[in-house]
Each structure stands twice: as structure tokens, then as C-alpha cells.
C-alpha positions in Angstrom: 88.9 95.9 98.3 91.0 96.5 95.2 90.5 94.6 92.0 93.1 93.6 89.5 93.8 90.9 86.9 97.2 90.0 88.2 98.7 90.5 91.7 102.4 90.0 92.0 103.7 89.2 95.5 107.4 90.0 95.9 109.4 92.8 94.3 112.7 91.1 93.7 114.1 90.4 90.3 111.4 88.0 89.1 108.5 89.9 90.6 109.7 93.3 89.4 110.5 92.0 85.9 107.0 90.5 85.7 105.4 93.8 86.7 107.4 95.7 84.1 106.4 93.2 81.4 102.7 93.1 82.3 102.7 96.9 82.4 104.2 97.2 78.9 101.6 94.7 77.7 98.7 96.8 79.2 97.6 94.1 81.6 96.0 95.2 84.8 98.5 94.4 87.6 99.7 95.4 91.1 103.1 94.7 92.7 103.1 94.0 96.4 106.4 94.4 98.3 107.3 95.8 101.7 110.2 97.9 100.4 109.7 101.1 98.5 113.3 100.8 97.3 114.8 97.4 97.2 117.4 97.1 100.0 121.0 95.8 99.7 121.0 92.0 99.3 123.8 89.6 98.4 122.5 87.7 95.4 123.1 88.2 91.7 126.0 90.5 91.0 126.5 90.1 87.3 124.8 88.9 84.2 127.1 87.2 81.7 127.2 85.0 78.6 125.4 85.4 75.3 122.5 83.1 76.3 121.8 84.7 79.6 121.8 88.2 78.2 119.6 87.2 75.3 117.1 85.7 77.8 117.0 89.1 79.6 116.6 91.0 76.3 113.5 88.9 75.6 111.7 90.5 78.5 111.7 93.7 76.7 113.4 95.8 79.4 117.0 94.4 79.2 118.6 97.1 77.1 117.7 100.0 79.3 118.4 98.1 82.5 121.9 96.9 81.4 123.0 100.4 80.5 123.3 100.9 84.3 125.7 98.0 84.7 129.5 98.0 84.4 130.4 96.3 81.1 133.5 94.0 81.0 134.3 93.0 77.4 137.2 90.7 78.4 137.6 88.0 81.0 140.9 86.4 81.9 140.7 82.6 82.6 143.4 81.1 84.9 144.3 78.0 86.9 147.4 76.8 88.7 148.8 80.3 88.5 148.8 80.2 84.7 146.8 82.6 82.5 145.0 80.3 80.0 143.0 82.8 78.0 142.0 86.4 77.6 138.5 85.7 76.4 136.0 88.2 75.0 133.0 88.3 77.3 129.7 90.0 77.7 129.7 90.6 81.5 127.3 93.2 82.8 128.2 93.7 86.5 125.7 95.2 88.8 124.8 94.6 92.5 121.5 92.9 93.1 119.6 95.9 94.7 120.8 98.2 91.9 119.6 95.6 89.3 116.2 95.3 90.9 115.7 99.0 91.3 116.7 99.5 87.7 114.1 97.0 86.7 111.5 98.7 88.9 112.2 102.0 87.1 110.9 100.2 83.9 107.5 99.5 85.5 104.7 101.5 83.9 102.9 104.1 86.0 99.6 102.3 85.6 101.0 99.3 87.5 100.2 100.0 91.1 102.9 99.4 93.6 101.8 98.7 97.1 104.3 99.0 99.9 103.1 96.3 102.3 103.5 92.7 103.1 101.0 90.0 102.0 100.0 88.2 105.2 97.4 85.8 103.9 96.3 84.4 100.6 93.1 82.5 99.6 93.0 80.8 96.2 90.1 79.5 94.1 89.4 78.6 90.4 87.8 82.1 90.0 89.3 84.9 92.0 92.1 85.1 94.6 92.0 87.1 97.8 95.2 88.7 99.4 95.2 90.3 102.8 97.9 92.9 103.4 99.8 94.0 106.5 98.1 97.5 106.1 94.7 95.8 106.4 93.9 96.2 102.7 92.6 93.4 100.6 93.1 92.7 97.0 91.0 90.6 94.7 92.9 89.2 91.6 92.2 86.7 88.9 95.8 85.5 89.2 98.5 85.7 91.9 102.1 85.5 90.8 104.1 84.4 93.9 107.6 85.8 93.4 108.7 86.2 97.1 111.9 84.3 96.8 112.9 82.3 99.8 110.1 83.5 102.1 108.1 80.5 103.1 105.2 82.0 105.1 102.5 82.0 102.4 103.6 78.7 101.0 103.3 77.1 104.4 99.9 78.7 104.9 98.7 77.2 101.6 100.3 73.8 102.3 102.6 73.8 99.3 105.0 71.0 99.6 108.7 71.8 99.4 111.2 69.0 98.3 114.8 69.5 99.4 117.0 68.3 96.6 120.4 69.2 98.2 120.8 70.9 101.6 123.6 73.5 101.7 124.6 72.5 98.2 127.0 75.4 97.9 128.0 78.6 99.7 128.5 82.0 97.9 130.9 84.5 99.4 131.1 88.1 98.3 133.6 90.9 99.1 135.6 93.7 97.6 139.3 93.4 96.7 141.8 96.1 96.3 145.3 95.9 94.8 148.1 96.2 97.4 150.8 98.9 96.6 149.3 99.9 93.2 146.3 101.7 91.8 144.6 98.9 89.8 144.6 95.3 88.8 146.0 94.3 85.4 142.9 92.3 84.3 139.5 93.7 83.4 137.8 90.6 84.9 139.1 87.2 86.0 137.8 83.7 86.6 140.3 81.6 88.5 139.6 77.9 89.0 140.4 75.7 92.0 143.9 74.2 92.3 142.9 71.1 94.4 139.7 69.2 94.8 140.3 69.0 98.5 139.9 72.8 98.8 136.2 72.4 97.8 136.4 75.6 95.8 135.1 75.5 92.2 136.4 79.0 91.3 136.6 82.7 92.3 135.5 85.4 89.9 136.6 89.0 90.1 134.8 91.7 88.1 134.4 95.5 88.2 131.3 97.2 89.6 131.7 100.9 89.1 135.0 101.8 90.6 135.1 98.7 92.8 136.6 95.3 92.0 134.2 92.8 93.3 134.9 89.1 94.1 132.5 86.2 94.3 134.1 83.0 95.8 132.1 79.8 95.8 132.7 76.8 98.1 131.2 73.4 98.8 131.3 73.3 102.6 128.9 73.0 105.5 127.7 76.3 106.9 129.3 75.4 110.3 132.7 74.7 108.7 135.5 76.3 110.7 137.1 77.4 107.5 134.3 80.0 107.1 135.1 81.5 110.5 138.8 81.7 109.5 137.8 83.5 106.3 135.8 86.1 108.3 138.7 86.5 110.7 141.6 86.7 108.2 140.1 86.8 104.7 143.2 87.5 102.6 145.3 85.0 104.5 142.7 82.3 104.3 142.1 82.8 100.6 145.8 82.8 99.9 146.2 79.5 101.7 143.3 77.9 99.7 144.5 79.4 96.3 148.2 79.9 96.8 148.9 80.7 93.2 146.1 83.1 92.7 148.5 86.0 93.4 150.6 85.1 90.4 147.7 86.4 88.3 146.2 89.1 90.6 149.3 90.4 92.3 149.1 91.2 96.0 145.7 92.3 97.2 143.7 93.2 100.3 140.1 92.5 101.3 138.6 95.5 103.0 135.1 95.8 104.3 132.4 93.3 104.9 132.3 89.7 103.8 128.9 88.4 102.9 128.2 84.6 103.1 125.1 83.0 101.6 124.4 79.2 101.8 122.1 77.8 99.1 119.7 74.9 99.5 118.4 73.3 96.3 114.7 72.7 96.5 111.6 72.7 94.4 108.0 73.6 95.5 105.1 71.7 94.0 102.1 74.0 93.4 101.0 72.5 90.1 97.6 71.6 91.5 96.8 75.1 92.8 94.2 77.2 91.0 94.8 80.9 90.6 98.4 80.8 91.8 101.7 80.5 89.9 105.2 80.4 91.4 108.2 81.9 89.6 111.9 82.3 90.4 113.2 81.1 93.7 109.6 80.8 95.0 109.3 77.8 92.6 112.8 76.3 92.8 116.3 77.4 93.6 119.5 77.1 91.6 123.2 76.9 92.4 125.0 80.2 92.0 128.2 78.2 91.2 126.6 77.2 87.9 125.4 80.7 87.2 122.0 79.7 86.0 119.8 81.6 88.5 119.1 84.5 86.2 118.5 82.1 83.2 115.7 80.5 85.3 114.2 83.8 86.4 114.1 85.3 82.9 112.8 82.1 81.4 110.0 81.8 84.0 108.9 85.4 83.7 109.2 85.6 79.9 107.2 82.5 79.3 104.6 83.5 81.9 104.1 87.1 80.8 104.5 86.7 77.0 102.7 83.4 76.6 100.5 82.2 79.4 99.0 85.2 81.2 97.5 86.6 78.0 96.0 83.2 77.2 94.7 82.7 80.7 93.0 86.1 80.9 91.3 85.6 77.5 88.9 83.1 79.1 87.0 82.9 82.3 88.4 81.3 85.4 91.9 80.4 86.6 91.6 76.7 87.3 94.5 74.3 88.0 94.6 73.0 84.5 95.5 76.5 83.2 98.3 76.9 85.7 99.7 73.4 85.1 100.4 74.4 81.5 103.0 76.9 82.6 104.9 74.3 84.7 104.8 71.8 81.8 106.1 74.4 79.3 109.0 72.7 77.4 111.2 75.8 77.3 110.7 76.3 81.1 111.2 72.6 81.9 114.3 72.5 79.7 115.8 75.4 81.5 115.0 74.0 84.9 116.4 70.6 84.1 119.6 72.1 82.6 120.1 74.3 85.6 119.7 71.3 88.0 122.0 69.1 86.1 124.6 71.8 85.9 124.5 72.3 89.6 125.5 68.7 90.3 127.9 68.4 87.5 129.8 71.5 88.7 130.1 70.1 92.2 131.4 66.8 90.9 133.9 68.3 88.5 135.2 70.6 91.3 135.4 68.1 94.2 135.2 64.5 93.1 138.4 62.5 92.8 137.3 59.5 90.7 139.2 58.9 87.4 136.3 60.2 85.4 136.0 63.6 87.2 139.7 64.0 87.4 139.8 63.6 83.6 137.0 66.1 83.3 139.0 68.7 85.2 142.0 68.2 83.0 139.8 68.3 79.9 138.5 71.7 81.0 142.0 72.9 81.7 143.3 71.7 78.3 140.3 73.2 76.5 140.9 76.6 78.0 144.6 76.3 77.2 143.9 75.4 73.6 141.4 78.2 73.3 144.0 80.7 74.5 146.6 79.4 72.1 144.2 79.6 69.2 142.7 83.0 69.9 145.5 85.1 68.3 144.9 83.1 65.1 141.1 83.5 65.2 140.3 79.9 66.0 139.1 80.2 69.6 136.2 77.9 70.8 134.2 80.6 72.6 133.7 78.6 75.8 131.8 80.1 78.7 133.8 80.7 81.9 131.8 78.0 83.7 132.4 75.5 80.9 132.4 71.9 81.9 134.6 69.6 79.9 131.7 67.2 79.2 128.8 69.5 78.6 127.7 72.5 76.7 127.7 75.9 78.4 124.3 76.9 76.9 120.8 75.4 77.2 119.1 73.9 74.2 115.9 75.4 75.5 117.0 78.8 74.3 117.8 77.9 70.7 114.3 78.4 69.4 114.2 82.0 70.6 117.8 83.0 69.7 117.2 84.4 66.3 114.3 86.7 67.5 116.6 88.4 69.9 119.8 88.7 67.8 119.1 92.3 66.6 118.4 93.6 70.1 121.5 91.8 71.4 123.7 93.5 68.8 122.3 96.9 69.5 123.0 96.4 73.3 126.5 95.3 72.7 127.4 98.3 70.6 125.8 100.7 73.0 127.6 99.2 76.0 
């Protein structure tokens, strides 16, 4: 049996970030994941916005990881075939597997990485026991469950999952290439839906290395025939849904594979479990349309590793009262609530046809137009691309930590 203070199950973004942070803090930890190198997976493909980047920087590994991303310093905003603004941006574009593997490179050598799957887990107020697929066992004071959407261990422990919104949205990823020319005119682009009936909030195009990547978001059922048409004839189906998009992009082709990922919004209740804490998607999911998934991951892991784990390890035991303090953390709860509210607001502002939400769509359109007009005179409003006309684009939960990360944010921006 191996002994450690903290065992992390799952080596995706949240688990690998936690391992890197605990290693930097000199805390005894092991990372358990079946993949030596994280495989290709359609999830996060960019980090963007001041608040999200600052949250990553507070983990202590953000600067070195983001140097591997493709930086886009300007993002065009368009709707109805009209260019509304050429907005300065802080987009760091990187495919999910490359992001995770870059984070893993920041894990200290004294954090043991075990290439196996956790097949069973026993928890108690004192020590936790993990049985691995290679027949090894691990004894840990604390288990951090960061295995994303995998439900086996949670079912085994009887952790209740509450579905908030089944198939809340669908994310679609693919490459685009300009037809008949060597490159697109824009460095990055966010194009908003033209009609609520299309059930498309927006499409975003951004460079990853030498490729131009597209993320399209839709509010449809996973068995919707429209998705089959998109697979069969992607460029034609997209042009029919967003007929004036080509006025901004020019003609384009969609070569290669299209990846489609539906997202259920759910939350798992493990607050009464001793010795076990859930982070990232293992705790609750977020809607990719709202772009808050990385905010939640970085907030979870930063609060857990910088605040709670050092406190918990300083005294004996790992009872449920200790663990409950993490779930009740006001910064974490503020981020979770903001993310959930934004998921539903974005769906309403994109698809609802009531007078209120129609007004919100026009308010957003007008706000972007005014920002674009004011920018040459230095009076732009600095709205985020996923701005909603009635709500702020940043979470108040981050305000208390903003000043502490300002110097590292400035150095990253200049180096990128």
C-alpha cells in the first residue's frame, strides 16, 4: 500500500492543475489517471477575458502554460452581416489535450503520477483507501475526485446527482479554411445569431497554431435532424443557418472531422462525505456557451489548494465538517451561482421571443455597435464577447483577488 496526504483521481484540467499546485506547495500528493499523455478530447479550446486569465494566473502555473497557446489580441464582433467592433482581446487558444499536457509538465517530480484507473474507493473521517486497476492500493488522508463526467466512483459511493437541465446546449468544433485565398481577414471572430429560431447563440472562430478553429454552439436536442445535416454537408448547413456570416468571413470550407458534444447541467451533492472533495465537472457542469467552465475549474482548484488543503492537513482527521467548508466557500459559491445564472440567461437571450428578451438582444446589438463607434475615440466600453445586455460579463467573486494578480497578468500580456 502506498501512503500519501492527497490522492487526486483524474488527470484532466482540474486534476492536473491541482497536482501542479500541491507539488509547488510541497504537499505529498499522487495523481491517478489511466493516460500517460492526455488524449485528444473536444472540450476547452481557448481561455479568454481578463477575469478568466487572472483566475488561471492565481494557480501559479498560468504564465508558463499560456506561453504554449496561440495569442489573439483582437477579436471582431459581428451580427446580421455587419462588423460591429474590432475589440482588443486576451484570447489564448489551445486545444484541450495540449492545455492539459502543458499543465502536467508543470507538476513537480515529487508528485507521483500513477498510470492506472481507480476502480474502487472507501472513505472515512481518518484515511481513504483507493484500489487501482493494476491491483495497487493507496491510502490517503484526502481524495480529490477530479474525474470529470465519469460516474462509476460516484455511483459506487452513492453520491446523488441532480440534473438541472438535460442537453442544455450542444458544442460543435471544426476547422475552417478560406476558399480561394490564403487566409481570413480577421484575427479572431465572434458572430452572433441572426434569428432566434435558428437556436444558435453564436459561432466563434480563432487561430490555433496555423489552423483556424471554429466553435459553434446550438440549443437543440441531440437527436435533432439538423445535426445530421451538419455532419453530411457542414458548410451548406452552416450557411443556411447564418446566411450573412460570409459577408464577414468570405467564402470558406469545412474540411476534416466535426466534433459534437452535448452538455447536461448537473450538480453532485457530496457535502456530507468525509475525506472526499469534488472539483470541476465531477462536482458540477457548466454551459460552454457561457464560457464559464474554466472559471469554475480554476476557482475550485485555487481555493482548494491555496486555502483549504493546507488548513485541513494541519490537524488530524478529514471529517465531513472540514470538507463542507470548501463547498460553502463564498468565492466558490459566487462563481458557481454566476456560472449557472449565465447559462440560463444566455439561452433565453438567444432563443426566447418575449418582448423582454427581444429587447435584450437589441440592447446587446446596440451596445456592441456603440462600442465599435467609440473605439477610435478611446471611449469603448470593454465588453466581453459573451456580454449580455442586462448583466455584467465578470463575476463579483473575483473582485477581491484581482489586485493580487495584476502584476502577473501584466507580465503575461507583454510576454505573449
